[in-house]
Steps between C-alpha positions, in 0.01 A plus 500: 500500500785748585735387216387787269588760774833328548586506132415877488710566808794312362482682163473843682805409716711352223427724204323817622511789266220633279380156395505322838507793745147476638268227606232594248753559220664168554153327507411668171829401335448137614137492384575649153814285449398163642142510620412294810800274452735787573361534852558136571865466410666281760174385654620139520825605660311730733270221609799266558665771711197554710432132551853442623606822673170577659436147612840485672478840663154421639590141584814602688328774710358284776800272536736804526259664749507177705879502504502862629246415766669178620864603481459876560281454802268777376125576521323301215289795394774756509488720194880491480488116473236516231671772294840335536362157399334645197809706402714191519254274313473754222870531468558124483227448241637781287859379528417142400269586212673805354566314174120483431469871579780578252344288229159670559653847461687402187175377337308801613760758387504387140413789271232474228655384171803346660582138430418272793830427677362184657252239391402383845583539863734204480675650199541835684656334804738300282599799288552734795703230678719432196554846377489730798729342754336184634306481815633790710573766239225393268191363666562667829567843346314767700437280799587754769245759407242233432560353847487840675174595325340155577609507862335840563193414285442176686554670836243765406256249352520184711642634822269800514200280417584267785547792748179669394302176504621422851438851626153516348379154593657465841528845638199667347252220451611284798541179300732228630874573484675311219870463411439548127 
């Protein structure tokens, strides 16, 4: 659903200028040049990235929180525990699955009229690995900013959700205290 917005954002960031300088201008260029297909470039890579990265960051949240609680001897519903757990789970998920994020951006940043550099996700991974420096310099290019962004994003989303949920349900509505 959000892939078209992501494609527009990436074009704005990568190319800017008169043609790709605004949200509406970029949308018009894509629509005239490629129709609906232009908005869904990299959709398969985007889905793969979300299925892997988001699953891991959400799946790691509770176990990381449990480790903080057990070994840190801290209050289970402490906002600091929840935000720290979310921060760490987002960072780990982004660090592990950065190659899928890189491939997604490569597909989404392709300009109208350019030859497709990759025929599939697998071909993109192989090509980047073989031509851009292997695993670290190729597929993990841009990992640090991706990890930092994901850590703060997950902290804001997942950690804040858990804090607000607990405060609303337990403190305001008097529902039973939970550790999640």
